[in-house]
N, C-alpha and C positions, 0 to 999 in steps of 0.2 A: 358424454362430454369429451371433447378432444383435449389431449394434453398440450400444454404450451411448450414450444421448443426453447426452453430456458436452460442455461448453464450457469452454474455457480461461479463466482469470481473467487479464486483461492487466496483471499487476503490473509487468512489465518496461516496458510502454508507459507506464504511469503514472509510473514512475521517470524515463524519458526525457523525458516532457513536463514533469515537475516540475523536473528539473535544467536544462532549456532555459530555463525561466522564472526559476528561482531557483538558480543554480549554487552559491550560498553555503550552501545547506542541507546539513547533515551527514547524508546518507543512509547512508553507509558508515562502518564502524569504521576505525581507523587502518591495519588490515591490508589494506584495499582489497578484501576478499573477503566479509566478513560484514556484514549490515546493522546500522546503528546503531539505537537505539530509534526514532528518527523514521522511518527506512527500513522497519523492521518494522511500524510503525503504518500507514504508507502502504500497504504490501502487505496488511495486515489489512483496511483500509478497502475495497480493491479486492475482496478475497474476500467481505467482507460484502455488498457491492453485488451481486456475482454470485450469491451464495446466496439473498439475500432480495429481490432485485429493486428495491431502493431505496437511494439514496445514504445513507450514514451521517449526512451533514450534515442530512438531514431528520428524523432521530430525536431530535436534541437531545443526543446523547451526545458528550462531548468528552473528550479525553485530558487528564489533569492535566499541566501544564507540566513539573513535576519528573520525570514518567515519561518524557518525551521528551528529556531532557537527556543 
């Protein structure tokens, strides 16, 4: 069986790096298990970069502030 050419999207590493720089950011919901909207957005940005090969910051797309609250 041939191996699939898959690469992991390092969303966990992005969370770790983000929380090291900004521990005040609410990436988790109050249950401490599920991502808050901001955490889900961060993971989505990592997935976007992995899938399309460019940081989402270079696309000009920005999340609406009310969607991350």
